[in-house]
C-alpha positions in Angstrom: 0.0 0.0 0.0 1.4 3.4 -1.0 2.1 5.8 1.8 1.1 9.4 1.8 3.2 12.4 3.0 0.2 13.5 5.0 0.2 10.2 7.0 3.9 10.3 7.4 4.0 13.8 8.8 1.0 13.0 11.0 2.7 9.9 12.4 5.9 11.8 12.9 4.4 14.7 14.8 2.2 12.4 16.9 5.2 10.2 17.7 7.2 13.3 18.8 4.3 14.4 21.0 4.0 11.0 22.6 7.7 10.6 23.2 7.7 14.1 24.8 4.7 13.2 26.9 6.2 10.0 28.1 9.5 11.6 29.1 7.6 14.4 30.9 5.3 12.0 32.8 8.1 9.8 33.8 10.2 12.7 34.9 7.4 14.3 37.0 6.5 10.9 38.5 10.1 10.1 39.4 10.7 13.6 40.9 7.4 13.3 42.9 8.5 10.0 44.3 11.9 11.2 45.2 10.5 14.3 46.9 8.0 12.3 48.8 10.6 9.8 49.9 12.9 12.6 51.1 10.2 14.4 53.1 9.1 11.1 54.8 12.7 10.1 55.7 13.4 13.6 57.1 10.1 13.4 59.1 10.8 9.9 60.3 14.5 10.9 61.3 13.1 13.9 63.3 10.6 11.5 65.1 13.5 9.1 65.8 15.8 11.8 67.2 12.9 13.0 69.5 12.1 9.5 70.8 15.8 8.7 71.5 16.1 11.9 73.6 13.1 10.6 75.7 14.2 7.1 76.1 14.6 6.1 79.8 17.3 3.5 80.6 16.0 0.0 81.5 12.4 1.0 80.7 10.2 -0.5 77.8 8.3 2.3 76.3 5.4 2.5 73.8 4.3 5.7 71.9 1.0 5.8 70.2 -0.2 9.0 68.5 -2.5 9.7 65.7 0.4 9.7 63.2 3.3 7.9 64.9 3.6 4.5 66.7 6.9 3.6 68.4 8.2 0.9 70.7 11.5 0.9 72.5 13.0 -2.3 74.2 16.1 -1.5 76.3 19.2 -3.8 76.3 19.3 -6.7 78.7 15.7 -6.2 79.8 13.2 -9.1 79.2 10.0 -8.2 77.3 7.4 -6.8 79.6 4.0 -8.6 79.0 2.2 -5.4 80.2 3.7 -3.6 77.4 3.1 -5.7 74.2 4.6 -5.0 70.9 2.1 -3.0 68.8 0.3 -4.9 66.0 2.0 -2.8 63.2 5.4 -4.2 64.3 4.3 -7.8 64.9 6.1 -10.4 62.7 8.5 -8.0 61.1 12.2 -9.1 60.8 14.8 -7.2 62.5 16.3 -4.8 61.4 13.5 -3.6 59.0 12.8 -0.6 56.8 9.8 -0.3 54.5 6.0 0.1 54.2 3.5 -1.9 56.0 -0.3 -2.2 55.3 -2.5 -2.5 58.4 -6.1 -2.4 57.8 -6.9 0.7 55.7 -3.8 2.5 56.8 -0.3 2.4 55.4 2.8 2.9 57.6 6.4 3.7 56.9 8.2 1.4 59.3 11.8 1.3 60.5 13.3 -0.9 63.1 16.9 -0.6 64.3 19.3 0.0 67.2 19.0 3.2 69.3 20.5 4.0 72.6 21.7 0.4 72.9 18.2 -1.1 72.5 15.7 -1.8 69.8 13.6 1.1 68.5 10.6 0.5 66.3 9.0 3.6 64.6 5.9 3.5 62.4 4.8 6.7 60.6 1.2 6.8 59.2 1.6 7.8 55.6 -2.0 7.0 54.5 -2.7 10.6 53.6 0.4 10.8 51.6 -0.6 7.6 49.6 -4.1 9.1 49.0 -2.6 12.3 47.7 -0.2 10.3 45.5 -3.1 8.3 44.0 -5.0 11.6 43.3 -1.8 13.0 41.8 -1.3 10.0 39.5 -5.0 10.2 38.4 -4.6 13.9 37.6 -1.4 13.1 35.7 -3.2 10.4 33.6 -6.0 12.9 32.8 -3.4 15.5 31.7 -1.6 12.8 29.7 -4.8 11.8 27.8 -5.6 15.5 27.2 -2.1 16.0 25.8 -2.5 13.0 23.6 -5.8 14.4 22.2 -4.1 17.8 21.6 -1.3 15.8 20.0 -3.5 14.0 17.6 -5.3 17.4 16.7 -1.9 19.1 16.3 -0.5 16.3 14.2 -3.6 16.5 11.9 -3.4 20.3 11.6 0.4 20.3 11.1 0.2 17.6 8.4 -2.7 19.4 6.6 -0.8 22.7 6.7 2.5 21.2 5.4 0.9 19.0 2.7 -1.6 21.4 1.3 1.0 23.3 -0.7 2.2 20.0 -2.1 -1.2 18.8 -3.0 -1.9 22.1 -4.8 1.4 21.8 -6.7 0.6 18.1 -7.6 -2.9 19.2 -8.8 -1.5 21.9 -11.0 1.1 19.4 -12.5 -1.7 16.8 -13.0 -3.9 19.3 -14.9 -0.9 20.0 -17.3 -1.8 18.3 -20.6 0.8 17.7 -23.4 0.4 20.5 -26.0 2.7 22.8 -28.0 2.2 25.5 -25.3 1.8 24.1 -21.8 0.9 26.5 -18.9 3.5 27.1 -16.2 3.0 26.5 -12.5 1.7 29.3 -10.4 3.1 28.8 -6.9 1.8 31.3 -4.3 3.8 29.7 -1.5 6.9 31.5 -0.2 8.6 28.2 0.7 11.9 27.9 -1.1 11.7 24.1 -1.6 8.3 24.4 -3.3 9.4 27.2 -5.6 12.4 25.1 -6.6 10.2 22.2 -7.5 7.9 24.6 -9.6 11.0 26.2 -11.3 12.5 22.8 -12.1 9.1 21.6 -13.6 8.7 24.8 -15.6 12.3 24.4 -17.0 11.3 20.9 -17.9 8.3 22.1 -19.8 10.5 24.6 -21.6 12.8 21.9 -22.8 9.8 19.6 -23.7 8.2 22.3 -25.8 11.5 23.0 -27.5 11.9 19.2 -28.2 8.4 18.8 -29.5 8.7 21.8 -31.8 12.0 20.4 -33.2 10.6 17.1 -33.6 7.5 18.3 -35.4 9.6 20.7 -37.6 11.8 17.7 -38.6 9.0 15.4 -39.3 7.1 17.9 -41.3 10.2 18.9 -43.2 11.1 15.3 -43.9 7.6 14.5 -44.9 7.5 17.4 -47.4 10.8 16.5 -48.8 9.9 12.8 -49.2 6.6 13.7 -51.0 8.5 15.1 -54.0 10.5 11.8 -54.8 7.4 9.7 -54.1 5.4 11.9 -56.6 8.2 11.7 -59.1 8.3 7.9 -58.8 4.6 7.7 -59.1 4.6 9.8 -62.2 7.4 7.7 -63.8 5.5 4.6 -63.1 2.4 6.1 -64.7 4.4 6.9 -67.9 5.9 3.3 -68.0 2.4 1.8 -67.6 1.0 4.0 -70.3 3.6 2.9 -72.8 2.2 -0.7 -72.5 5.6 -2.4 -73.3 5.9 -4.4 -70.1 6.4 -8.2 -70.4 4.5 -10.4 -67.9 7.6 -10.8 -65.7 8.2 -6.9 -65.9 4.6 -6.4 -65.0 4.9 -8.3 -61.8 8.0 -6.4 -60.9 6.2 -3.2 -61.9 3.3 -4.0 -59.5 5.7 -4.6 -56.6 7.4 -1.2 -57.2 3.9 0.5 -57.5 2.7 -1.2 -54.2 5.9 0.0 -52.4 5.6 3.4 -53.7 1.9 3.7 -52.7 2.8 2.4 -49.3 5.6 5.0 -48.9 3.2 7.7 -50.0 0.6 6.5 -47.4 3.2 6.6 -44.6 4.5 10.0 -45.6 0.8 11.3 -45.6 0.2 9.7 -42.2 3.4 11.4 -40.7 2.5 14.7 -42.2 -1.1 14.4 -40.9 0.0 13.6 -37.4 2.5 16.5 -37.3 0.0 19.0 -38.5 -2.8 18.3 -36.0 -2.5 18.9 -32.3 -5.1 18.9 -29.5 -8.8 18.7 -30.4 -9.0 17.9 -34.1 -11.5 20.2 -35.9 -12.4 17.4 -38.3 -13.8 15.0 -35.7 -17.0 13.4 -36.8 -19.1 10.3 -36.2 -18.4 7.6 -38.6 -19.1 3.9 -39.1 -16.0 1.9 -38.1 -17.5 -1.2 -39.6 -17.8 0.4 -43.1 -14.3 1.9 -42.7 -12.7 -1.5 -41.9 -14.5 -3.1 -44.9 -13.3 -0.3 -47.2 -9.7 -0.5 -46.1 -9.5 -4.3 -46.4 -11.0 -4.2 -49.9 -8.6 -1.5 -50.9 -5.6 -3.6 -49.5 -6.8 -6.6 -51.6 -7.5 -4.5 -54.7 -4.0 -2.9 -54.8 -2.4 -6.3 -54.2 -1.1 -5.8 -50.6 -3.2 -8.8 -49.6 -4.3 -11.7 -51.6 -8.0 -11.8 -52.3 -10.0 -13.6 -49.5 -7.0 -13.6 -47.1 -8.6 -10.9 -44.9 -11.8 -12.0 -43.1 -14.0 -9.3 -41.6 -16.4 -10.1 -38.7 -18.8 -7.5 -37.5 -21.8 -8.1 -35.2 -22.8 -4.5 -35.1 -22.4 -1.3 -36.9 -19.9 0.4 -34.7 -19.9 4.1 -34.7 -17.0 6.2 -33.3 -16.4 9.9 -32.9 -13.0 10.6 -34.5 -11.0 12.2 -37.3 -11.8 10.0 -40.4 -8.3 10.4 -41.7 -6.8 9.2 -38.4 -9.2 6.4 -38.1 -8.5 5.2 -41.6 -4.8 5.5 -41.0 -5.1 3.4 -37.9 -7.1 0.6 -39.5 -4.8 0.5 -42.6 -1.6 0.3 -40.8 -2.9 -2.2 -38.2 -4.2 -4.6 -40.8 -1.3 -4.0 -43.2 1.2 -4.9 -40.4 -0.5 -8.2 -39.9 -0.5 -8.9 -43.7 3.2 -8.1 -44.1 4.4 -10.1 -41.2 2.4 -13.3 -41.6 1.4 -15.6 -44.5 -1.8 -17.1 -43.1 -5.3 -15.7 -43.2 -6.1 -12.5 -41.1 -9.2 -12.1 -39.0 -10.5 -8.5 -38.4 -13.3 -8.4 -35.9 -15.3 -5.2 -35.1 -17.1 -5.1 -31.7 -19.1 -2.4 -29.9 -16.1 -1.0 -28.1 -13.1 -2.6 -29.6 -11.4 -3.6 -32.9 -9.4 -6.8 -33.1 -6.8 -7.9 -35.7 -5.8 -11.6 -35.4 -3.1 -13.4 -37.3 -1.6 -16.9 -37.3 1.9 -15.9 -37.1 4.7 -16.9 -34.5 3.7 -14.2 -32.0 5.3 -10.9 -31.0 8.9 -10.8 -29.6 9.0 -10.2 -25.8 10.2 -6.6 -26.1 7.2 -5.8 -28.4 4.7 -7.5 -26.0 6.2 -5.4 -23.1 5.9 -2.2 -25.1 2.3 -2.9 -26.2 0.9 -4.6 -23.1 1.6 -1.9 -20.5 -1.0 0.2 -18.8 -1.6 3.7 -20.3 -0.6 4.9 -23.8 1.7 2.6 -25.7 5.0 4.1 -26.7 6.7 3.4 -30.0 10.1 2.6 -28.6 11.3 -0.9 -29.3 8.9 -1.6 -32.1 10.2 -2.4 -35.6 8.2 -1.3 -38.6 6.7 2.1 -39.1 3.1 0.8 -39.5 2.7 -0.4 -35.8 4.4 2.7 -34.6 2.0 4.9 -36.5 -0.9 2.9 -35.0 0.5 3.8 -31.4 0.7 7.5 -32.3 -2.9 7.5 -33.7 -4.2 5.7 -30.6 -2.5 8.4 -28.4 -3.9 11.2 -30.4 -7.5 9.7 -30.4 -7.3 8.7 -26.7 -7.8 5.0 -27.6 -5.8 2.1 -26.3 -3.6 -0.4 -28.1 -2.9 -3.7 -26.3 -1.9 -7.3 -27.0 -4.9 -9.6 -26.3 -2.8 -12.7 -27.3 0.7 -13.5 -28.5 1.9 -17.0 -28.8 3.0 -19.5 -31.4 -0.7 -19.9 -32.4 -0.8 -16.2 -33.4 -1.2 -12.6 -32.3 -4.3 -10.6 -31.5 -3.9 -6.9 -31.3 -6.8 -5.1 -29.8 -7.8 -1.4 -30.1 -10.4 -0.2 -27.5 -11.9 3.2 -26.8 -14.1 4.8 -24.2 -17.7 3.6 -24.5 -19.0 7.2 -24.4 -17.3 7.8 -27.7 -19.2 5.1 -29.5 -22.6 4.1 -30.5 -23.8 0.7 -31.9 -26.8 -0.4 -33.8 -27.7 -4.0 -34.7 -27.5 -5.1 -38.3 
């Protein structure tokens, strides 16, 4: 699953807030514990000093106040049954230091030598424990509040940081290939975003210059090629009018005528593609079924394909909205490519939203299948033969898709599909 910058920033900010909160809570809790321990130890030490000053030699004494309980057993004096050991000290090892629970009360107890005897002291810290519990509860409430604020802060921060990137990405996404592409308008003062926009604008400058050079070269080459093609065609007409060709020469003459006509078609196709950009003004609704039959009949009539070799199957009169010249160029080059590279019969099927050309050849090489089977517009790189490359260019111009429906030793099926909104079909 692809990650978004928004989520990454949100998680980073939230993690920073949580780490800061954890360190703060731990530090406050540790400092509170240390402070409480120090206060209690000082208080207990003060009680111990006071009791030691009031110890009477050879006398077992018991102190029992609201907050302090103490017991002193002098050295060498047997335990006095009349002065029992308080319950809070019962069963404790000697010496001892720690907390003891007695009923609902908590005592901090210490037992050790003092004035030569044994001195037990218990400090009631129940109130301290209650305050500590309340403090921890308050600390948890504050922590939960900080977490909530952290989540909100992470969302607001992420949105604020990502919004300029989203606006920039939206502008880039709306940029359509054309001879003049709009430049990015970045209102942000952030240096990084302006650098991205400037870099993209420089890329568009270079792309437009490259496209203009390519179109100029193709247009110039097409114009330059039309003259020798026309000269060859005229010379062939003169030779044919003389009527002096032998049967062998006539067959050779027909091959030269077909090659010259094919060259002329290719030159006209390239010139047509270089002249038109964007929305073609000659777009109209036409019958693709009739256009396919016309092209196939023409290829058989001029000798490109043997009569009966191309089989046309149409279960509906498919109508598409496109430039007739481009549509005819696509159909001609697609069918002619199959005829030239195979020797078996060719099947052309016209459906409601696709055109299929199937042959019984050896299949396409892997590099051609990779070039034609990818998602999105098919690029001409790696394709041999001008016909199939022209088909890819026409598909890109019309917004159609060229793909490989099948390619194996049993043959190849090339498929051209288009958006259904651009078609209409009526049963015949």
